[in-house]
Rosetta silent file (secondary structure, phi, psi, omega in degrees, C-alpha in Angstrom):
SEQUENCE: MSFELRLDPRRVARRLAPGALAVQVPRPQVVVKPAGAADRLLGLPVAVDGIGVVGQYLGHVERVEATPAGEEEVWDIQVGVYAVYGVLERDGCVAVVPVVWNGVAPPDVPKMLGLFREFRVFAQQFGEVTAPKRAIVNLEDVYAGRDLVIRIDPAGASQLAPGELRRQLAELHLRYSKLSKMYARLYSAYRSAADRAVAAESQLMELTANMEMLVARLQELAGAVERSQAQLASAVSRLQALSRLVTSERELRGRLQDLIDEISATVESASGAIAAVRALVSQVVAPAAAEEEAAAPPPAGGGEGAGGGGGGGG
SCORE:     score description
SCORE:     0.000 S_00000001
   1 L     0.000   37.296 -178.874  -53.634    1.095  -54.041 S_00000001
   2 L  -101.336   36.094 -178.912  -51.786    1.120  -57.360 S_00000001
   3 L  -134.001  160.663  179.960  -52.570    4.726  -58.270 S_00000001
   4 L  -135.329  136.220 -176.709  -51.119    8.133  -57.707 S_00000001
   5 L   -97.441  129.502  171.403  -53.021   11.445  -57.698 S_00000001
   6 L  -129.715  116.240 -177.639  -51.671   14.524  -59.472 S_00000001
   7 L  -133.529  125.010  179.072  -54.001   17.525  -59.311 S_00000001
   8 L   -85.563  116.800 -179.040  -53.173   21.039  -60.311 S_00000001
   9 H   -56.598  -30.198 -177.951  -54.844   23.503  -57.834 S_00000001
  10 H   -64.228  -34.281  179.206  -55.166   26.094  -60.613 S_00000001
  11 H   -65.667  -41.391  177.491  -57.488   23.765  -62.534 S_00000001
  12 H   -64.997  -38.691  178.343  -59.728   23.468  -59.530 S_00000001
  13 H   -63.682  -40.038  178.802  -59.643   27.245  -59.077 S_00000001
  14 H   -67.143  -31.825  179.680  -60.631   27.719  -62.739 S_00000001
  15 H   -66.293  -36.105  177.837  -63.501   25.281  -62.282 S_00000001
  16 L  -100.649   26.444  178.362  -64.801   27.506  -59.468 S_00000001
  17 L   -67.322  171.755 -175.747  -63.952   30.752  -61.265 S_00000001
  18 H   -55.083  -39.141  179.089  -66.443   33.670  -61.368 S_00000001
  19 H   -68.997  -10.337 -177.435  -68.023   32.359  -64.567 S_00000001
  20 H  -120.063   17.792 -179.343  -68.681   29.013  -62.919 S_00000001
  21 L   -64.611  -22.294  179.476  -70.014   30.054  -59.534 S_00000001
  22 L   -73.564  -13.984 -178.928  -73.417   28.674  -60.458 S_00000001
  23 L   -72.488  130.796  179.895  -71.939   25.142  -60.539 S_00000001
  24 L   -75.066  128.436  179.082  -72.834   23.246  -57.436 S_00000001
  25 L   -74.179  128.569 -178.927  -69.803   22.038  -55.532 S_00000001
  26 L   -55.831  141.875 -179.947  -70.058   18.279  -54.829 S_00000001
  27 L   -70.558  150.418  177.740  -70.953   17.479  -51.265 S_00000001
  28 L   -60.577  135.408  177.059  -68.207   15.865  -49.169 S_00000001
  29 L  -110.516   49.621 -179.467  -68.345   12.081  -49.345 S_00000001
  30 L   -84.745  122.954 -175.705  -66.395   11.449  -46.169 S_00000001
  31 L   -65.578  -48.326 -177.046  -67.409    8.150  -44.616 S_00000001
  32 L  -125.159  117.349 -179.127  -66.239    9.086  -41.101 S_00000001
  33 L   -72.773  128.061  177.992  -65.916   12.715  -40.212 S_00000001
  34 L   -60.497  143.148  179.402  -62.618   13.334  -38.371 S_00000001
  35 L  -134.878  144.591  177.285  -63.075   14.206  -34.745 S_00000001
  36 H    66.473 -126.559 -174.835  -60.716   15.547  -32.113 S_00000001
  37 H   -68.369  -21.843  179.178  -57.072   15.042  -32.905 S_00000001
  38 H   -66.407  -20.066  178.216  -57.954   13.572  -36.333 S_00000001
  39 H   -57.523  -29.668 -178.072  -59.004   17.086  -37.490 S_00000001
  40 H   -73.652  -15.656  177.430  -55.304   17.783  -37.830 S_00000001
  41 H   -89.066  -14.425 -171.312  -55.014   15.026  -40.433 S_00000001
  42 L   -59.142  123.701  175.800  -57.796   16.336  -42.673 S_00000001
  43 L    86.710   -7.334 -179.849  -56.525   17.019  -46.218 S_00000001
  44 L   -72.284  140.908  179.123  -52.946   15.776  -45.562 S_00000001
  45 E   -64.388  144.447  176.387  -51.483   13.625  -48.351 S_00000001
  46 E  -109.997  120.170 -179.473  -51.321    9.865  -47.615 S_00000001
  47 E  -117.549  135.879  179.601  -48.185    8.189  -48.952 S_00000001
  48 E  -111.951  125.303 -179.583  -47.586    4.443  -49.004 S_00000001
  49 L   -56.798  133.212 -179.380  -43.978    3.243  -49.174 S_00000001
  50 L    87.166   -8.476 -178.564  -43.288    1.577  -52.526 S_00000001
  51 L  -124.719  -49.288 -179.268  -46.394    3.137  -54.146 S_00000001
  52 E   114.076 -161.477 -178.883  -46.406    6.889  -53.469 S_00000001
  53 E   -73.204  127.639  179.882  -49.163    9.393  -52.692 S_00000001
  54 E  -108.638    2.817 -179.146  -52.529    7.703  -52.965 S_00000001
  55 E   144.388 -175.756  177.715  -54.762   10.661  -52.032 S_00000001
  56 E  -105.406  144.978 -178.974  -55.576   13.053  -49.216 S_00000001
  57 E   -65.458  128.427  175.475  -56.822   12.021  -45.846 S_00000001
  58 E  -118.612  -20.027 -179.657  -60.581   12.427  -45.514 S_00000001
  59 E   161.148  174.463  178.197  -61.302   10.218  -42.426 S_00000001
  60 E  -156.116  164.266  176.365  -60.853    6.802  -41.053 S_00000001
  61 E  -121.011  125.407  179.146  -62.462    3.932  -39.180 S_00000001
  62 E   -97.572  136.216  177.219  -60.575    2.226  -36.347 S_00000001
  63 E  -148.466  165.028 -179.491  -61.248   -1.466  -35.717 S_00000001
  64 E  -109.417  132.833 -176.675  -59.575   -4.482  -34.104 S_00000001
  65 E  -124.267  134.995  178.708  -58.640   -7.402  -36.327 S_00000001
  66 E   -79.631  131.006  178.863  -57.630  -10.872  -35.201 S_00000001
  67 E  -126.731  167.083  176.638  -54.242  -12.022  -36.501 S_00000001
  68 L   -59.972  -28.907  178.397  -52.101  -15.102  -35.821 S_00000001
  69 L   -84.282   -4.311 -176.579  -50.033  -12.961  -33.484 S_00000001
  70 E   125.687 -172.623  178.039  -53.102  -11.703  -31.674 S_00000001
  71 E   -74.879  140.037 -176.244  -55.443   -8.798  -31.938 S_00000001
  72 E  -137.895  139.278  178.201  -54.227   -5.753  -33.868 S_00000001
  73 E   -79.214  129.801 -178.146  -55.652   -2.253  -34.351 S_00000001
  74 E  -123.241  142.826  176.316  -56.355   -1.469  -37.989 S_00000001
  75 E  -109.385  128.759  168.417  -57.201    1.791  -39.735 S_00000001
  76 E  -101.652  102.659 -173.218  -59.456    1.948  -42.797 S_00000001
  77 E   -96.541  120.430  174.473  -58.430    5.328  -44.217 S_00000001
  78 E   -81.865  130.656  179.824  -60.639    7.076  -46.763 S_00000001
  79 E  -124.191  153.666 -178.888  -58.594    8.964  -49.305 S_00000001
  80 E   178.688 -139.935  178.397  -59.535   11.403  -52.013 S_00000001
  81 E  -118.751  133.997  178.545  -59.365   15.140  -52.749 S_00000001
  82 E  -139.713  132.097  175.590  -59.953   17.814  -50.060 S_00000001
  83 E  -158.163  152.426  176.990  -59.638   21.577  -50.454 S_00000001
  84 E  -120.284  131.124 -177.982  -61.122   24.754  -49.066 S_00000001
  85 E  -119.291  142.942  175.094  -61.738   27.743  -51.341 S_00000001
  86 E  -109.650  144.869  179.905  -62.532   31.305  -50.355 S_00000001
  87 E  -102.018  117.961  177.743  -64.749   33.635  -52.368 S_00000001
  88 E  -103.624  137.058  179.646  -63.459   37.199  -52.683 S_00000001
  89 E  -137.716  127.931  178.482  -65.653   40.029  -53.921 S_00000001
  90 E  -154.666  130.748  178.781  -64.648   43.588  -54.548 S_00000001
  91 L    51.421   40.300  176.110  -66.087   46.262  -56.817 S_00000001
  92 L    81.632   -2.795  178.559  -68.410   43.739  -58.456 S_00000001
  93 E   -98.418  134.406 -177.253  -65.541   41.312  -59.272 S_00000001
  94 E  -116.697  134.535  177.152  -65.673   37.822  -57.813 S_00000001
  95 E  -136.613  142.504  178.804  -62.628   35.516  -57.438 S_00000001
  96 E  -114.971  120.678 -174.129  -62.332   32.058  -56.008 S_00000001
  97 E  -125.654  145.012  176.255  -58.915   31.259  -54.461 S_00000001
  98 E   -70.070  137.058  179.587  -57.631   28.153  -52.610 S_00000001
  99 E  -109.444  -43.954  177.503  -57.374   28.701  -48.868 S_00000001
 100 E  -126.707  122.347  179.531  -56.441   25.219  -47.652 S_00000001
 101 E  -138.153  131.967 -173.872  -54.636   22.792  -49.907 S_00000001
 102 L    59.975   31.651  177.085  -53.056   19.483  -48.927 S_00000001
 103 L    78.560    4.972 -173.542  -54.237   20.157  -45.408 S_00000001
 104 E  -128.902  135.521  174.878  -52.138   23.334  -45.096 S_00000001
 105 L   -99.868  143.887  176.795  -53.156   26.965  -45.387 S_00000001
 106 L   -59.495  154.425 -176.564  -50.678   29.551  -46.787 S_00000001
 107 L   -61.115  -32.115 -176.714  -49.125   31.817  -44.173 S_00000001
 108 L   -84.727   -4.300 -176.049  -50.934   34.903  -45.343 S_00000001
 109 H   -65.714  -41.058  177.810  -54.403   33.330  -45.271 S_00000001
 110 H   -57.778  -31.386  178.182  -55.150   34.136  -41.587 S_00000001
 111 H   -71.130  -21.607 -175.632  -54.598   37.846  -42.360 S_00000001
 112 H  -104.474    7.140 -176.607  -57.057   37.648  -45.227 S_00000001
 113 H   -59.053  -33.421 -178.446  -59.873   35.762  -43.507 S_00000001
 114 H   -74.157  -11.566 -178.982  -61.892   38.903  -43.101 S_00000001
 115 H   -87.100  -17.324 -175.615  -61.773   39.622  -46.816 S_00000001
 116 E   -83.130  137.829  179.110  -63.531   36.430  -47.907 S_00000001
 117 E   -77.654  -34.761  177.981  -67.230   36.605  -48.446 S_00000001
 118 E  -160.535  168.766  175.589  -67.691   32.849  -47.904 S_00000001
 119 E  -121.957  144.747  178.156  -65.792   29.538  -47.934 S_00000001
 120 E  -128.109  140.637 -177.638  -66.502   26.480  -49.966 S_00000001
 121 E  -109.532  131.523  174.017  -65.282   22.951  -49.306 S_00000001
 122 E  -112.527  117.286  176.922  -64.491   20.490  -52.059 S_00000001
 123 E  -139.970  129.275 -179.374  -64.229   16.862  -50.886 S_00000001
 124 E  -141.699  123.070  177.868  -64.389   13.769  -53.024 S_00000001
 125 E   -94.091  138.528  177.815  -63.466   10.258  -51.967 S_00000001
 126 E  -136.453   11.224 -179.445  -62.088    7.864  -54.566 S_00000001
 127 E  -173.929  178.205 -178.347  -60.336    5.159  -52.522 S_00000001
 128 E  -152.279  136.281  179.375  -59.524    3.508  -49.267 S_00000001
 129 E  -116.503  126.527  176.246  -56.293    2.307  -47.600 S_00000001
 130 E  -110.388  124.465  179.120  -56.406   -0.418  -44.964 S_00000001
 131 E  -154.491  150.401  174.062  -53.281   -0.720  -42.817 S_00000001
 132 E   -60.323  147.934 -178.803  -52.307   -1.592  -39.265 S_00000001
 133 H   -65.121  -30.684  177.916  -52.043    1.455  -37.069 S_00000001
 134 H   -67.462  -17.274  179.456  -48.442    0.491  -36.250 S_00000001
 135 H   -78.207  -16.827  175.784  -47.666    0.839  -40.004 S_00000001
 136 E   -80.754   95.482 -163.837  -48.368    4.600  -39.833 S_00000001
 137 L   -78.352  -18.107 -177.739  -44.830    5.354  -38.825 S_00000001
 138 L  -122.544   34.279 -176.009  -45.100    9.171  -38.242 S_00000001
 139 H   -64.743  -38.787  179.474  -48.532    9.412  -36.756 S_00000001
 140 H   -65.689  -40.069  179.551  -47.292   11.267  -33.644 S_00000001
 141 H   -68.781  -30.642  177.027  -45.300   13.721  -35.716 S_00000001
 142 H   -68.667  -43.030 -179.853  -48.350   14.362  -37.929 S_00000001
 143 H   -60.646  -36.598 -174.409  -50.536   14.934  -34.868 S_00000001
 144 H   -83.837   -7.619  177.467  -47.892   17.368  -33.564 S_00000001
 145 L    86.425    9.969 -178.358  -47.694   19.202  -36.880 S_00000001
 146 L   -85.173  -24.807  176.398  -44.051   18.315  -37.513 S_00000001
 147 L  -119.373  141.655 -179.604  -44.865   16.230  -40.580 S_00000001
 148 L  -110.463   14.928  176.575  -47.289   17.236  -43.335 S_00000001
 149 L  -136.010  130.529  174.694  -47.532   13.821  -45.021 S_00000001
 150 E   -82.208  116.239 -176.674  -49.074   10.687  -43.504 S_00000001
 151 E  -105.942  129.189 -178.482  -46.605    7.944  -44.203 S_00000001
 152 E  -119.080  126.790 -179.008  -47.624    4.272  -44.206 S_00000001
 153 L  -116.317   87.882 -175.276  -44.974    1.537  -44.229 S_00000001
 154 L   -66.106  -30.590 -178.157  -46.968   -1.730  -44.801 S_00000001
 155 L   -82.172  -13.054  179.236  -43.832   -3.872  -45.013 S_00000001
 156 L    72.497   24.443 -177.550  -42.417   -2.486  -41.769 S_00000001
 157 H   -68.575  -29.076 -179.317  -39.028   -1.884  -43.339 S_00000001
 158 H   -71.002  -15.642 -178.779  -38.454    1.323  -41.374 S_00000001
 159 H   -99.497   -0.966 -179.985  -38.665   -0.614  -38.086 S_00000001
 160 L   -85.889  149.603  173.009  -36.084   -3.247  -39.044 S_00000001
 161 L   -73.341  158.172 -176.821  -32.488   -3.312  -37.865 S_00000001
 162 H   -59.430  -37.164  176.624  -29.884   -2.929  -40.573 S_00000001
 163 H   -63.511  -47.291  179.993  -28.911   -6.642  -40.459 S_00000001
 164 H   -64.082  -39.201  178.587  -32.484   -7.783  -40.656 S_00000001
 165 H   -62.589  -40.458  178.367  -33.134   -5.292  -43.473 S_00000001
 166 H   -64.236  -39.772  178.063  -30.109   -6.649  -45.413 S_00000001
 167 H   -63.155  -43.572  179.663  -31.402  -10.202  -44.917 S_00000001
 168 H   -69.126  -33.507  174.780  -34.848   -9.327  -46.169 S_00000001
 169 H   -63.732  -39.182  177.878  -33.367   -7.432  -49.092 S_00000001
 170 H   -65.208  -41.939  178.624  -31.282  -10.524  -49.994 S_00000001
 171 H   -63.753  -41.722  177.168  -34.423  -12.649  -49.824 S_00000001
 172 H   -59.693  -42.730 -178.494  -36.286  -10.139  -51.990 S_00000001
 173 H   -63.362  -42.225  178.187  -33.417  -10.122  -54.467 S_00000001
 174 H   -62.715  -42.444  176.262  -33.489  -13.972  -54.610 S_00000001
 175 H   -64.301  -39.383  178.495  -37.235  -13.943  -55.170 S_00000001
 176 H   -63.449  -39.552  179.739  -36.807  -11.271  -57.813 S_00000001
 177 H   -64.446  -41.698  178.246  -34.201  -13.391  -59.566 S_00000001
 178 H   -65.584  -43.190  179.046  -36.511  -16.441  -59.533 S_00000001
 179 H   -63.020  -37.823  178.637  -39.409  -14.332  -60.721 S_00000001
 180 H   -62.685  -45.478  178.152  -37.225  -12.862  -63.493 S_00000001
 181 H   -63.264  -40.941  177.545  -36.244  -16.333  -64.679 S_00000001
 182 H   -64.192  -40.810  177.133  -39.828  -17.464  -64.494 S_00000001
 183 H   -62.584  -39.278  179.612  -40.896  -14.399  -66.387 S_00000001
 184 H   -64.785  -41.550  176.854  -38.225  -15.072  -69.044 S_00000001
 185 H   -65.377  -43.311  179.517  -39.495  -18.664  -69.430 S_00000001
 186 H   -65.306  -39.133  178.548  -43.042  -17.534  -69.580 S_00000001
 187 H   -66.780  -39.721  177.253  -42.205  -14.840  -72.083 S_00000001
 188 H   -63.985  -41.491  177.789  -40.300  -17.362  -74.229 S_00000001
 189 H   -65.356  -35.506  177.803  -43.284  -19.737  -74.052 S_00000001
 190 H   -65.224  -45.825  178.838  -45.550  -16.847  -74.918 S_00000001
 191 H   -61.580  -44.531  178.585  -43.433  -15.889  -77.900 S_00000001
 192 H   -61.897  -42.992  177.957  -43.304  -19.468  -79.014 S_00000001
 193 H   -63.681  -37.539  179.697  -47.084  -19.825  -78.637 S_00000001
 194 H   -67.599  -41.355  177.307  -47.523  -16.510  -80.490 S_00000001
 195 H   -64.345  -38.628  177.123  -45.286  -17.718  -83.339 S_00000001
 196 H   -66.015  -37.560  179.180  -47.240  -20.997  -83.489 S_00000001
 197 H   -65.118  -37.460  178.281  -50.445  -19.039  -83.478 S_00000001
 198 H   -68.273  -41.832  179.451  -49.195  -16.898  -86.406 S_00000001
 199 H   -61.870  -43.374  178.949  -48.091  -20.005  -88.257 S_00000001
 200 H   -63.084  -38.262  179.208  -51.408  -21.695  -87.563 S_00000001
 201 H   -66.472  -37.819  177.026  -53.242  -18.607  -88.701 S_00000001
 202 H   -63.076  -44.951  176.282  -51.182  -18.579  -91.917 S_00000001
 203 H   -62.482  -37.432  176.984  -51.979  -22.230  -92.452 S_00000001
 204 H   -61.887  -43.904  179.480  -55.612  -21.579  -91.744 S_00000001
 205 H   -61.057  -43.448 -179.842  -55.666  -18.801  -94.300 S_00000001
 206 H   -65.787  -41.404  176.167  -53.998  -21.137  -96.854 S_00000001
 207 H   -64.964  -37.074  176.888  -56.443  -23.925  -96.049 S_00000001
 208 H   -62.298  -45.253  177.004  -59.295  -21.499  -96.314 S_00000001
 209 H   -62.667  -43.357  179.496  -58.105  -20.401  -99.797 S_00000001
 210 H   -64.930  -38.709  176.380  -57.643  -24.025 -100.862 S_00000001
 211 H   -60.436  -43.383  178.707  -61.129  -24.808  -99.513 S_00000001
 212 H   -62.544  -43.166  178.463  -62.574  -21.924 -101.499 S_00000001
 213 H   -62.539  -43.115 -178.109  -60.786  -23.151 -104.630 S_00000001
 214 H   -63.191  -44.247 -179.984  -62.027  -26.725 -103.940 S_00000001
 215 H   -61.145  -45.187  178.956  -65.593  -25.470 -103.469 S_00000001
 216 H   -62.325  -39.871  177.171  -65.400  -23.536 -106.747 S_00000001
 217 H   -63.068  -44.377  177.831  -64.012  -26.627 -108.477 S_00000001
 218 H   -61.324  -39.655  177.905  -66.771  -28.816 -106.992 S_00000001
 219 H   -62.508  -42.607  177.830  -69.320  -26.304 -108.154 S_00000001
 220 H   -64.055  -43.027  177.768  -67.872  -26.451 -111.686 S_00000001
 221 H   -62.422  -39.748  179.362  -67.888  -30.281 -111.535 S_00000001
 222 H   -61.355  -42.138  176.763  -71.441  -30.240 -110.299 S_00000001
 223 H   -61.975  -41.423 -179.987  -72.416  -28.075 -113.261 S_00000001
 224 H   -65.893  -39.557  178.193  -70.591  -30.442 -115.611 S_00000001
 225 H   -63.532  -42.002 -179.530  -72.298  -33.465 -114.043 S_00000001
 226 H   -62.947  -42.461  178.219  -75.694  -31.745 -114.453 S_00000001
 227 H   -63.924  -43.611 -179.478  -74.896  -31.038 -118.128 S_00000001
 228 H   -64.067  -38.998  176.231  -73.712  -34.620 -118.610 S_00000001
 229 H   -61.971  -40.672  177.999  -76.906  -35.903 -116.982 S_00000001
 230 H   -65.586  -39.053  178.747  -78.957  -33.781 -119.315 S_00000001
 231 H   -67.183  -38.813  179.376  -76.931  -35.095 -122.322 S_00000001
 232 H   -65.011  -42.201  179.027  -77.314  -38.712 -121.064 S_00000001
 233 H   -60.267  -42.437  177.161  -81.048  -38.180 -120.668 S_00000001
 234 H   -66.371  -40.326  176.857  -81.250  -36.905 -124.230 S_00000001
 235 H   -61.471  -44.026  179.149  -79.116  -39.810 -125.504 S_00000001
 236 H   -59.892  -40.499 -179.988  -81.321  -42.288 -123.636 S_00000001
 237 H   -65.346  -42.222  177.769  -84.402  -40.714 -125.209 S_00000001
 238 H   -65.677  -39.881  179.779  -82.829  -40.958 -128.716 S_00000001
 239 H   -66.006  -35.793  175.488  -81.786  -44.551 -128.060 S_00000001
 240 H   -63.753  -42.205  176.587  -85.340  -45.399 -126.966 S_00000001
 241 H   -60.449  -45.228  178.177  -86.592  -43.808 -130.231 S_00000001
 242 H   -63.696  -39.308 -179.969  -84.012  -45.811 -132.260 S_00000001
 243 H   -61.871  -40.178  177.603  -84.965  -48.947 -130.336 S_00000001
 244 H   -67.841  -36.687  177.601  -88.563  -48.404 -131.323 S_00000001
 245 H   -62.801  -46.780 -179.034  -87.436  -47.851 -134.945 S_00000001
 246 H   -60.042  -41.894  179.522  -85.322  -51.001 -134.912 S_00000001
 247 H   -63.127  -43.095  178.807  -88.265  -52.942 -133.541 S_00000001
 248 H   -65.196  -40.452  179.996  -90.511  -51.599 -136.256 S_00000001
 249 H   -63.270  -41.275  177.562  -87.850  -52.394 -138.894 S_00000001
 250 H   -61.544  -43.085  177.908  -87.612  -55.958 -137.624 S_00000001
 251 H   -61.757  -40.124  178.121  -91.298  -56.337 -137.782 S_00000001
 252 H   -64.494  -40.922  175.150  -91.262  -54.910 -141.336 S_00000001
 253 H   -59.715  -42.657  177.063  -88.515  -57.256 -142.326 S_00000001
 254 H   -62.300  -42.462  176.013  -90.450  -60.145 -140.962 S_00000001
 255 H   -60.973  -46.568  178.087  -93.480  -59.112 -142.922 S_00000001
 256 H   -59.987  -41.234 -179.042  -91.400  -58.659 -146.074 S_00000001
 257 H   -64.613  -40.100  178.287  -89.813  -62.020 -145.621 S_00000001
 258 H   -62.741  -40.550 -178.402  -93.236  -63.618 -145.200 S_00000001
 259 H   -66.688  -39.530  178.753  -94.380  -61.848 -148.397 S_00000001
 260 H   -65.081  -40.269  179.312  -91.248  -62.986 -150.249 S_00000001
 261 H   -64.462  -37.841  177.609  -91.847  -66.481 -149.054 S_00000001
 262 H   -66.377  -43.152  177.477  -95.411  -66.326 -150.283 S_00000001
 263 H   -63.630  -37.200  179.697  -94.302  -64.904 -153.631 S_00000001
 264 H   -65.263  -43.108  179.508  -91.634  -67.613 -153.926 S_00000001
 265 H   -63.213  -37.518  179.161  -94.202  -70.268 -153.148 S_00000001
 266 H   -66.951  -42.899  177.547  -96.513  -68.729 -155.702 S_00000001
 267 H   -59.916  -41.883 -177.596  -93.714  -68.609 -158.293 S_00000001
 268 H   -65.786  -44.019  179.366  -92.791  -72.200 -157.587 S_00000001
 269 H   -66.614  -36.243  175.455  -96.384  -73.304 -157.931 S_00000001
 270 H   -65.771  -38.470  177.585  -96.688  -71.232 -161.134 S_00000001
 271 H   -63.594  -38.511  175.797  -93.540  -72.836 -162.513 S_00000001
 272 H   -63.270  -42.683 -179.961  -94.992  -76.261 -161.917 S_00000001
 273 H   -65.280  -40.144  177.964  -98.206  -75.326 -163.623 S_00000001
 274 H   -62.261  -44.977  178.417  -96.278  -73.883 -166.581 S_00000001
 275 H   -59.684  -42.427  179.663  -94.269  -77.077 -166.833 S_00000001
 276 H   -63.499  -40.623  178.834  -97.417  -79.149 -166.713 S_00000001
 277 H   -62.101  -45.703  177.628  -98.912  -76.924 -169.398 S_00000001
 278 H   -59.978  -40.949 -179.947  -95.801  -77.302 -171.534 S_00000001
 279 H   -64.269  -43.064 -179.081  -95.867  -81.021 -171.122 S_00000001
 280 H   -67.366  -40.849  178.031  -99.514  -81.151 -172.056 S_00000001
 281 H   -60.475  -44.714 -179.050  -98.878  -78.894 -175.022 S_00000001
 282 H   -64.140  -35.588  178.121  -95.989  -81.055 -176.186 S_00000001
 283 H   -66.766  -33.957 -178.110  -98.153  -84.113 -175.819 S_00000001
 284 H   -81.652  -39.589 -173.812 -100.851  -82.495 -177.950 S_00000001
 285 H   -76.639  -38.609 -174.196  -98.562  -80.818 -180.530 S_00000001
 286 H   -61.197  -50.407  178.700  -96.123  -83.736 -181.179 S_00000001
 287 H   -65.467  -34.360 -179.226  -98.643  -86.290 -182.615 S_00000001
 288 H   -66.122  -38.471  179.842 -100.333  -83.644 -184.723 S_00000001
 289 H   -67.753  -36.064 -178.905  -96.994  -82.704 -186.248 S_00000001
 290 H   -69.063  -43.718  178.726  -96.156  -86.288 -186.997 S_00000001
 291 H   -61.877  -41.059  179.145  -99.421  -86.870 -188.662 S_00000001
 292 H   -64.758  -38.985 -179.267  -99.039  -83.686 -190.720 S_00000001
 293 H   -68.941  -38.870 -177.330  -95.568  -84.724 -191.840 S_00000001
 294 H   -70.072  -32.123 -176.084  -96.759  -88.168 -192.833 S_00000001
 295 H   -82.076  -13.842 -175.613  -99.671  -86.824 -194.864 S_00000001
 296 L   -81.235  134.723 -177.736  -97.641  -84.390 -196.922 S_00000001
 297 L   -72.811  149.843  175.964  -96.684  -85.626 -200.620 S_00000001
 298 L   -68.811  155.556  178.122  -93.035  -85.896 -201.469 S_00000001
 299 L   -71.766  148.257 -176.758  -91.565  -83.305 -203.783 S_00000001
 300 L   -75.450  132.137  175.390  -91.441  -84.237 -207.589 S_00000001
 301 L    64.080    5.905 -174.771  -88.049  -85.532 -208.920 S_00000001
 302 H   -73.918  -30.621 -174.295  -86.410  -84.531 -206.035 S_00000001
 303 H   -82.908  -40.650 -175.379  -85.191  -87.972 -205.071 S_00000001
 304 H   -72.166  -50.693  177.817  -83.802  -89.182 -208.269 S_00000001
 305 H   -49.543  -41.375  179.259  -82.010  -86.004 -209.308 S_00000001
 306 H   -66.587  -37.079 -177.623  -80.517  -86.034 -206.072 S_00000001
 307 H   -74.296  -43.649  178.840  -79.486  -89.634 -206.309 S_00000001
 308 H   -56.310  -39.790 -179.078  -78.132  -89.298 -209.988 S_00000001
 309 H   -63.611  -33.235 -176.178  -76.154  -86.358 -209.047 S_00000001
 310 H   -73.217  -36.476 -178.498  -74.744  -88.271 -206.286 S_00000001
 311 H   -72.744  -39.468 -177.609  -73.790  -91.146 -208.569 S_00000001
 312 H   -63.221  -32.781 -178.973  -72.193  -89.009 -211.275 S_00000001
 313 H   -69.004  -30.773 -178.623  -70.055  -87.513 -208.736 S_00000001
 314 L   -72.277    0.000    0.000  -68.929  -90.898 -207.697 S_00000001
């Protein structure tokens, strides 16, 4: 029951204007059709103290409800919009005018009833009000036609004595003060939570940015690692080739050393043979030379001239 109806009768009249007569008027959705004295309530505004007008009376259901204080008569009142329109026709012109609005007909309507070609009822329910019958404080005056608004006082404030009313107002004020303080604390907690949420969101955005930077850096490092792995693989391949070359060189050096050793041995053996040949030659040549020297005649006069010369000098 936290709504209030404001409806301009002229808008409804324009909706049912001559150019819109072909539009079907919604059928009344009244749950319980008023009967007897309740006919006088049909279309009257229903006002709830502390809320305002909640709609027009369309009907009600009476029932008995058990309460801690005993059985109590309760009304379930259907509320909505109710209006009666009359169709006027003269000289080919058609007009639709409200005849009954808010449960009351204008004073000049009874004089004009014979002028209307037909009447149309617009009724649409959009809510329900449940209240004890005792809460309808002016029901007798409404039945008698003295009041044109059905007033419901669910708190029963109109039936309280002034002292009791002041006591309840003081209690309500105390409750209001407590609720205000509680609301202030809740609002402060809400603002604090909202500030923390904003700070957390800012930190989250910063962390997200840092994470994106870290991911980009990791991607760069992954690329560098892949390039390094490729370079290492190439270096390993080159090292393997060099290792094969070194192994071949070592084998070649070993073979060369063996050849050098063989040549050295050959040279040594040749040197020995040469020495033996020289020795043999010297053994053969030396006696022949001695024999040749011994067989040769001495030169003529050579000894004496040499000796005389030597003596004369002396």
